C-alpha positions as CSV (number, residue, x, y, z in Angstrom):
1,M,81.9,228.1,268.3
2,S,80.8,228.9,264.8
3,D,77.1,229.6,264.2
4,Q,77.2,227.9,260.8
5,G,74.8,224.9,260.8
6,R,73.1,226.0,264.0
7,L,69.3,225.8,264.2
8,V,67.5,229.1,265.2
9,A,64.1,229.0,266.8
10,G,63.9,225.3,266.0
11,R,63.3,226.0,262.3
12,Y,65.9,228.1,260.5
13,R,69.3,226.4,259.8
14,L,72.2,228.9,259.3
15,I,74.0,228.0,256.1
16,E,76.5,230.8,255.4
17,Q,77.1,234.4,256.4
18,I,76.2,236.7,253.5
19,G,76.4,240.2,255.0
20,R,77.7,242.0,258.1
21,G,77.1,245.6,259.2
22,G,77.7,247.7,262.3
23,M,75.1,246.0,264.5
24,G,73.9,242.9,262.6
25,T,74.8,239.8,260.6
26,V,72.8,238.4,257.7
27,W,72.8,234.7,257.1
28,R,71.5,232.6,254.3
29,A,69.4,230.0,256.0
30,E,67.1,227.1,255.2
31,D,63.5,227.1,256.5
32,E,63.3,223.4,257.4
33,V,59.5,223.6,257.8
34,L,58.7,224.9,254.4
35,G,61.9,223.8,252.7
36,R,62.9,227.2,251.2
37,P,65.9,229.5,251.4
38,V,65.5,232.6,253.6
39,A,67.7,235.4,254.8
40,L,68.0,235.8,258.6
41,K,69.2,239.0,260.1
42,R,70.7,238.6,263.6
43,L,72.0,241.3,265.9
44,H,75.5,241.4,267.4
45,P,75.1,244.4,269.8
46,R,78.3,246.2,270.9
47,P,79.4,244.9,274.3
48,E,79.7,248.5,275.8
49,L,75.9,249.0,275.5
50,S,74.0,249.3,278.7
51,D,71.0,247.1,279.4
52,D,68.7,249.9,278.5
53,E,70.5,250.6,275.3
54,R,70.4,246.9,274.4
55,A,66.7,246.7,275.1
56,T,66.2,249.7,272.9
57,L,68.2,248.1,270.1
58,Y,66.2,244.9,270.3
59,E,62.9,246.8,270.3
60,R,64.1,248.7,267.2
61,T,64.8,245.4,265.5
62,R,61.4,244.1,266.3
63,R,59.9,247.3,265.0
64,E,61.8,246.8,261.7
65,A,59.9,243.6,261.2
66,R,56.6,245.2,262.1
67,S,57.3,248.2,259.8
68,A,58.5,246.2,256.9
69,A,55.6,243.7,257.2
70,R,53.1,246.6,256.8
71,V,54.5,247.4,253.4
72,V,53.4,244.9,250.7
73,H,54.9,245.7,247.4
74,P,57.0,243.9,244.7
75,H,59.9,246.3,245.3
76,V,59.9,245.8,249.1
77,V,61.6,242.8,250.7
78,V,59.1,240.3,252.1
79,V,59.3,239.7,255.8
80,H,58.4,236.1,256.7
81,D,58.9,236.0,260.5
82,V,60.5,237.5,263.6
83,V,61.8,235.1,266.2
84,D,64.0,235.3,269.3
85,D,67.4,233.5,269.5
86,D,68.8,233.4,273.1
87,G,66.8,236.6,273.8
88,Q,67.9,238.4,270.7
89,P,65.4,239.2,267.9
90,C,66.0,237.9,264.4
91,I,64.2,238.9,261.3
92,V,63.5,236.2,258.7
93,M,63.1,237.6,255.1
94,E,62.9,236.4,251.6
95,H,66.4,235.4,250.3
96,L,67.5,237.4,247.2
97,A,70.4,236.0,245.2
98,A,71.3,239.5,244.1
99,D,73.9,242.2,244.4
100,T,73.3,245.5,246.2
101,L,73.4,248.7,244.2
102,A,76.4,249.6,246.4
103,E,78.3,246.6,245.1
104,V,77.4,247.5,241.6
105,L,78.7,251.0,242.1
106,K,81.9,250.0,243.9
107,G,85.0,251.7,242.8
108,G,83.2,254.7,241.3
109,R,81.3,252.7,238.7
110,T,78.2,254.4,237.3
111,L,74.9,253.6,235.6
112,T,73.5,255.1,232.4
113,P,70.6,257.5,232.9
114,Q,68.2,255.0,231.6
115,E,69.6,252.3,234.0
116,A,69.5,254.7,236.9
117,A,65.9,255.6,236.0
118,G,64.9,252.0,236.1
119,V,66.4,251.5,239.5
120,G,64.8,254.7,240.7
121,L,61.4,253.6,239.6
122,G,61.7,250.5,241.7
123,M,62.8,252.6,244.7
124,V,60.1,255.2,244.4
125,G,57.5,252.5,244.0
126,A,58.7,251.0,247.3
127,L,58.7,254.4,249.0
128,R,55.2,255.2,247.8
129,A,53.9,251.9,249.2
130,A,55.8,252.6,252.5
131,H,54.5,256.1,252.9
132,A,51.0,255.0,252.1
133,A,51.3,252.6,255.0
134,G,52.5,255.4,257.3
135,V,56.1,254.1,257.3
136,L,59.3,256.2,256.8
137,H,62.4,254.3,255.8
138,R,65.1,256.8,257.0
139,D,68.0,254.8,255.6
140,V,67.6,254.8,251.8
141,K,71.0,254.3,250.3
142,P,72.7,252.1,247.7
143,G,73.5,249.4,250.2
144,N,69.8,248.9,250.9
145,V,68.8,248.4,247.3
146,M,69.0,244.9,245.9
147,L,69.2,244.3,242.2
148,G,67.6,240.9,241.5
149,P,67.0,238.9,238.3
150,A,64.6,240.1,235.7
151,D,65.5,243.7,236.6
152,R,63.8,243.4,240.0
153,V,64.7,246.3,242.4
154,V,64.0,245.6,246.1
155,L,64.3,248.1,248.9
156,T,65.5,246.4,252.1
157,D,66.5,247.1,255.7
158,F,63.7,249.0,257.4
159,G,65.7,248.7,260.6
160,I,65.4,252.4,261.6
161,A,62.0,252.9,260.0
162,T,59.4,254.8,261.9
163,T,55.7,254.9,261.8
164,A,53.4,257.9,262.4
165,D,52.1,256.4,265.6
166,T,55.5,255.3,267.0
167,T,57.8,257.4,269.1
168,T,61.5,257.6,268.5
169,L,63.8,255.0,270.0
170,T,66.9,257.1,269.9
171,R,68.4,259.2,272.6
172,T,68.1,263.0,272.3
173,G,70.6,264.3,269.8
174,E,71.4,260.9,268.3
175,M,71.0,260.6,264.5
176,V,70.4,257.2,262.9
177,G,71.1,256.5,259.2
178,S,74.0,256.9,256.8
179,I,75.3,260.4,256.7
180,D,75.9,260.6,253.0
181,Y,72.2,260.0,252.3
182,M,70.7,261.9,255.3
183,A,68.4,264.8,254.3
184,P,69.2,268.4,255.4
185,E,66.3,268.6,257.8
186,R,67.5,265.5,259.6
187,I,71.0,267.0,259.9
188,R,69.4,270.0,261.5
189,G,67.5,267.9,264.0
190,L,64.1,268.5,262.5
191,R,61.4,265.9,262.2
192,P,61.7,263.9,258.9
193,G,58.8,263.2,256.6
194,P,58.3,261.4,253.2
195,A,60.3,264.2,251.5
196,S,63.3,263.1,253.6
197,D,63.2,259.6,252.0
198,L,62.9,261.2,248.6
199,W,66.0,263.3,249.3
200,S,67.9,260.1,250.1
201,L,66.6,258.7,246.8
202,G,68.0,261.7,245.0
203,A,71.4,261.2,246.7
204,T,71.4,257.6,245.7
205,L,70.5,258.4,242.1
206,Y,73.3,261.1,242.1
207,Q,75.9,258.4,243.1
208,A,74.5,256.0,240.6
209,L,75.0,258.6,237.8
210,E,78.2,260.3,239.0
211,G,80.1,257.6,240.9
212,R,80.2,259.4,244.2
213,P,77.7,260.7,246.8
214,P,76.8,264.3,246.2
215,F,78.1,265.8,249.4
216,R,80.9,263.6,250.6
217,R,83.8,265.4,252.3
218,A,86.9,264.3,254.2
219,T,85.0,263.8,257.5
220,P,81.4,263.0,258.6
221,M,81.1,266.4,260.2
222,E,82.2,268.2,257.0
223,T,79.8,266.0,255.0
224,A,76.9,266.9,257.4
225,Y,77.7,270.6,257.0
226,A,77.8,270.3,253.2
227,I,74.5,268.6,253.2
228,A,73.0,271.3,255.3
229,V,74.2,274.3,253.4
230,D,76.2,273.5,250.2
231,P,74.9,272.8,246.7
232,P,75.8,269.4,245.1
233,A,78.8,269.3,242.8
234,P,77.8,269.7,239.1
235,M,76.4,266.6,237.4
236,K,78.2,265.5,234.2
237,R,76.6,262.2,233.3
238,A,72.9,262.6,234.4
239,G,71.4,263.5,231.0
240,P,67.6,263.7,231.3
241,L,67.8,262.9,235.0
242,E,69.7,266.0,236.0
243,P,66.6,268.3,236.7
244,L,64.9,265.6,238.8
245,V,68.0,264.9,240.9
246,A,68.6,268.6,241.4
247,A,65.0,269.0,242.6
248,L,65.1,266.0,244.9
249,L,68.3,267.5,246.6
250,L,66.8,270.8,247.4
251,K,67.3,271.9,251.0
252,D,63.6,272.8,251.6
253,P,61.5,269.6,251.8
254,D,58.4,271.5,250.8
255,E,60.1,272.3,247.4
256,R,61.0,268.7,246.5
257,P,59.0,266.8,244.0
258,S,56.4,264.4,245.4
259,A,56.8,260.7,245.0
260,E,54.2,260.8,242.2
261,D,56.0,263.5,240.3
262,T,59.3,261.7,240.8
263,E,57.8,258.5,239.4
264,Q,56.6,260.4,236.3
265,A,59.9,262.1,235.8
266,L,61.7,258.8,236.0
267,L,59.4,257.2,233.5
268,A,60.1,260.1,231.1
269,A,63.9,259.9,231.7
270,R,63.9,256.1,231.1
271,A,62.2,256.8,227.8
272,G,65.0,259.3,226.9
273,D,62.7,262.3,227.2
274,T,64.7,265.6,227.7
275,T,61.8,267.3,229.6
276,V,60.5,266.2,233.0
277,V,57.4,267.1,235.0
278,L,58.2,268.8,238.3
279,P,56.4,271.0,240.8
280,S,56.9,274.7,240.0
281,G,56.4,276.3,243.4
282,R,59.9,277.9,242.9
283,P,61.3,279.9,240.0
284,A,61.6,277.7,236.9
285,K,61.6,279.9,233.9
286,P,64.2,279.0,231.3
287,G,67.3,281.2,231.1
288,P,69.5,281.6,228.0
289,D,71.3,278.6,226.6
290,G,73.9,277.3,229.0
291,A,72.6,279.1,232.0
292,G,71.8,275.9,233.9
293,E,75.3,274.6,233.3
294,D,76.8,277.5,235.2
295,Y,74.2,277.4,238.0
296,D,75.3,274.0,239.2
297,R,78.7,275.2,240.6
298,A,78.5,278.9,240.3
299,S,74.9,279.0,241.6
300,G,74.2,281.7,239.0
301,T,74.1,284.6,241.4
302,A,77.0,283.7,243.6
303,P,79.7,281.2,244.1
304,V,78.7,279.0,247.0
305,P,81.4,279.4,249.7
306,S,81.0,276.9,252.4
307,A,81.6,278.1,256.0
308,A,83.2,274.8,256.9
309,A,86.6,276.4,257.0
310,A,85.3,278.8,259.6
311,G,84.1,276.0,261.9
312,T,80.4,276.9,261.7
313,G,77.2,275.1,262.3
314,G,74.2,274.3,260.1
315,G,71.8,276.7,258.6
316,R,68.3,277.7,259.8
317,E,65.4,275.8,258.4
318,R,62.5,278.0,257.0
319,R,59.5,275.8,256.4
320,R,56.5,277.1,254.6
321,G,53.3,275.6,253.3
322,R,53.1,275.5,249.6
323,G,50.6,274.0,247.2
324,R,52.0,271.8,244.5
325,R,51.2,272.5,240.8
326,R,52.8,270.8,237.8
327,A,54.8,272.4,235.0
328,V,57.0,271.1,232.2
329,V,60.5,272.4,232.6
330,T,63.6,271.8,230.6
331,T,66.9,270.5,232.1
332,T,68.5,273.9,232.1
333,A,65.5,275.5,233.8
334,A,65.3,272.9,236.5
335,V,68.9,273.1,237.4
336,A,68.7,276.8,237.5
337,A,65.7,276.7,239.7
338,A,67.4,274.3,242.1
339,A,70.4,276.6,242.4
340,V,68.4,279.7,243.0
341,A,66.5,278.0,245.7
342,V,69.7,277.2,247.7
343,T,72.1,280.0,246.8
344,G,70.8,282.6,249.2
345,A,70.5,280.2,252.2
346,V,74.1,279.1,251.7
347,Y,75.4,282.6,251.4
348,A,73.6,283.7,254.5
349,T,74.8,280.8,256.6
350,A,78.4,281.2,255.6
351,H,78.3,284.9,256.3
352,R,76.2,284.7,259.5
353,H,78.4,282.1,261.2
354,A,81.9,282.9,259.8
355,G,82.7,284.8,263.0
356,T,85.9,286.7,263.7
357,S,88.5,284.0,263.5
358,G,90.1,285.0,260.2
359,T,93.8,285.8,260.0
360,G,94.0,287.4,256.6
361,A,96.7,290.1,256.1
362,R,95.4,293.6,256.8
363,T,95.6,296.3,254.2
364,K,95.5,300.0,254.7
365,P,91.9,301.3,254.9
366,R,90.7,303.5,252.2
367,A,87.4,305.4,251.7
368,T,84.7,304.2,249.4
369,A,83.1,306.4,246.7
370,A,79.7,306.1,248.3
371,S,78.0,309.0,250.0
372,A,77.6,309.2,253.7
373,T,73.8,309.3,253.2
374,P,71.7,307.1,250.9
375,A,71.3,308.4,247.3
376,A,68.0,308.9,245.4
377,V,66.7,306.1,243.3
378,P,67.8,306.6,239.7
379,A,65.7,306.0,236.6
380,G,65.3,302.4,235.7
381,Y,65.4,301.2,239.3
382,H,62.9,300.9,242.1
383,R,63.3,300.7,245.8
384,V,62.6,297.4,247.6
385,E,62.2,297.0,251.3
386,V,63.4,293.8,253.1
387,K,61.5,293.9,256.4
388,E,63.3,290.8,257.7
389,L,66.6,292.7,257.6
390,G,65.3,296.1,258.3
391,V,66.9,297.5,255.1
392,S,65.9,299.0,251.7
393,F,67.8,299.6,248.5
394,A,67.2,300.1,244.8
395,V,67.3,297.2,242.2
396,P,66.9,297.4,238.5
397,D,63.3,297.2,237.1
398,G,62.6,293.7,236.0
399,W,64.8,292.0,238.5
400,R,63.0,289.2,240.4
401,A,63.0,288.6,244.2
402,G,64.3,285.1,245.1
403,K,64.2,283.2,248.3
404,R,64.2,285.4,251.4
405,T,65.0,284.5,255.0
406,A,65.7,286.4,258.3
407,D,69.3,286.6,257.2
408,Q,69.4,287.2,253.5
409,A,67.5,288.5,250.4
410,L,68.2,287.5,246.8
411,F,67.4,289.4,243.6
412,T,68.3,288.1,240.1
413,D,68.1,289.5,236.6
414,R,65.9,288.0,233.8
415,T,68.7,285.6,232.7
416,G,69.2,284.2,236.2
417,L,73.0,284.6,235.7
418,A,73.5,287.8,237.7
419,G,72.2,288.7,241.1
420,I,72.4,290.7,244.2
421,T,72.4,289.1,247.6
422,I,72.0,291.1,250.8
423,G,73.1,289.2,253.9
424,T,73.8,289.9,257.6
425,V,76.3,288.7,260.2
426,D,75.1,289.2,263.8
427,P,77.2,289.8,265.9
428,A,79.7,291.5,263.7
429,G,83.5,291.1,264.2
430,A,86.1,293.8,264.2
431,N,86.2,294.0,260.4
432,P,84.4,292.0,257.7
433,E,87.8,291.1,256.2
434,S,88.2,288.4,258.8
435,H,85.3,286.3,257.7
436,F,85.9,287.1,254.1
437,T,89.3,285.4,254.6
438,D,87.6,282.4,256.1
439,I,85.1,282.0,253.3
440,E,87.8,282.6,250.7
441,A,89.8,279.6,252.0
442,N,86.8,277.3,251.3
443,T,86.1,279.0,248.0
444,K,89.6,278.0,246.9
445,V,88.7,274.4,247.6
446,N,85.6,274.6,245.6
447,Y,87.3,276.3,242.7
448,P,90.9,275.1,242.9
449,T,91.9,275.9,239.4
450,S,89.7,278.9,238.6
451,Y,89.4,281.1,241.7
452,R,91.4,284.3,241.5
453,R,91.4,287.1,244.0
454,L,91.4,290.5,242.5
455,R,91.4,292.4,245.8
456,M,90.5,292.1,249.5
457,Q,91.1,295.1,251.7
458,Q,89.8,297.0,254.6
459,T,87.9,300.2,253.9
460,G,85.1,302.3,255.5
461,F,81.5,302.8,254.7
462,R,79.3,305.6,256.2
463,G,81.6,305.8,259.2
464,R,81.7,302.1,259.9
465,P,84.5,299.6,259.5
466,A,84.2,297.8,256.2
467,A,85.9,295.5,253.8
468,V,85.6,294.8,250.1
469,W,86.4,291.4,248.3
470,E,86.5,291.0,244.6
471,F,87.4,287.9,242.7
472,T,86.7,285.7,239.6
473,F,85.8,282.0,239.3
474,K,84.7,279.7,236.5
475,G,81.4,277.9,236.1
476,R,80.9,275.0,233.8
477,V,80.3,277.3,230.8
478,R,81.6,280.8,231.6
479,L,83.8,283.0,233.8
480,F,82.0,284.9,236.7
481,R,83.1,287.9,238.6
482,A,81.9,288.9,242.1
483,I,82.3,291.7,244.5
484,D,81.3,291.7,248.2
485,L,81.1,294.7,250.5
486,G,80.7,294.1,254.3
487,F,80.3,296.8,256.9
488,G,79.2,297.2,260.5
489,R,80.2,297.8,264.1
490,E,81.9,295.1,266.2
491,G,79.3,293.5,268.4
492,G,76.5,294.9,266.3
493,R,75.2,293.8,263.0
494,E,77.2,293.5,259.8
495,Y,75.6,293.9,256.4
496,D,76.9,292.4,253.2
497,I,76.1,293.6,249.7
498,Y,77.2,290.9,247.1
499,L,77.0,291.0,243.3
500,S,77.9,288.1,241.0
501,A,77.6,288.2,237.2
502,P,79.3,286.9,234.0
503,D,82.7,288.4,233.7
504,A,82.1,289.2,230.0
505,Q,79.2,291.5,231.0
506,W,80.8,292.9,234.1
507,D,80.8,296.5,232.8
508,T,77.1,296.2,232.4
509,Y,76.4,294.7,235.8
510,R,78.9,296.5,238.0
511,P,76.8,299.8,238.1
512,V,74.0,297.7,239.7
513,F,76.3,297.0,242.7
514,D,77.2,300.7,242.9
515,T,73.5,301.7,242.9
516,V,72.5,299.1,245.5
517,R,75.3,300.3,247.7
518,D,74.6,304.0,247.3
519,T,70.8,303.7,247.9
520,F,71.2,301.2,250.8
521,T,69.4,302.2,254.0
522,T,69.8,300.6,257.4
523,P,68.0,301.3,260.7
524,G,68.9,304.8,261.7
525,H,69.1,306.2,258.1
């Protein structure tokens, strides 16, 4: 029997079905008491759900109504009522004769930066109101953004929203939300906050500008991994919005712009301003012209090889309290800052988890030119100690320390285009060449036309098994060259010394790698 024409709760006449999702159907209905059109969302739970799971689902739906009703704002859908229909909760909302942003973007269509900024302003206004009411949305995506008449932007579907005083309604290990727009901390199983909704806003803006979600891969699992550890693909159409979107998509929620900063940046972008106001708790000094263009894909100091090919898990979250202060940064600087913030973490995750599953061809070991004992620090360098890794080495005077974790340390030159990354793999495999081979497979995917292997071979370093990998790849502006030396004992800890720099200046930067290698100390030296 069709539901069309049926009366719900003695008041709402179902007129036509206007939407259907995984667990619910939305109807255009007529409120026969007030004589106005409304939208009625009714569940159709999967038959395999247990009674407890069904009860949880119903309670979640009722909570949607309570959460959304707490948020009163022109850019938030108005909830009129919540009623039961044969024991199933239904939410009655204002009816919007409008398309969703997902429908507008269907088929890879895009918005101009100014149009996207207008949509983003409506979304961030809604999120500011929700967060002020203690409500997290948790499913911000193009399908939940309605574009109404007179340029009205409305955020809908608070169905998996949570409040500060409400416990979760999902089973342990279950993630709710749309994977393409799910923030890294949620992928890693950490508690979401307002910054998580803002990350989803950034992913939505990215799709509006570029025609695709920033991290979509062939499978949901690969997408989740990319969100956790990979940088987004370079933006080509974002214009003045590029620095804002890059900052919103940072892995660390503490480093993302606040809702207020986001709103100001969107206002500037909508006006065509090429500078934006963003927090500057991370490096944000301008590099030379074109530096930011390379940072997007090449990540400035390193290509960003995903460990997806090695079948690895997500990275480790390193939260830290950080006060926010405001600074004006250019598009180039903001993109470079975003890349520097994520490069080291991605490198460390890929190397830490790559394991010993590689099947690359073995080459005859050869000795390195490095001494069996660490060399003295030469003029123009100074020794740095990385206590998290238990190592020390020399870096050129003037090079800056980047983000540091328990698994990696990053140092970059003044331009931000060249850098040294020290990483670890624990436990180590029989030879680093195995996980170099794994990482190389994914690097070829990221740089299908520009990656070129120069060499990959087994060697030795201070009496330990080692491997060296050297290759080139192209950023959006220039060609880069990289060299990676890994060494360690099987079952112990492997250390990796990695240099990436513009190929045109390779003769200038290559001695830096040699000096870091020759002055490198590990426990026991």
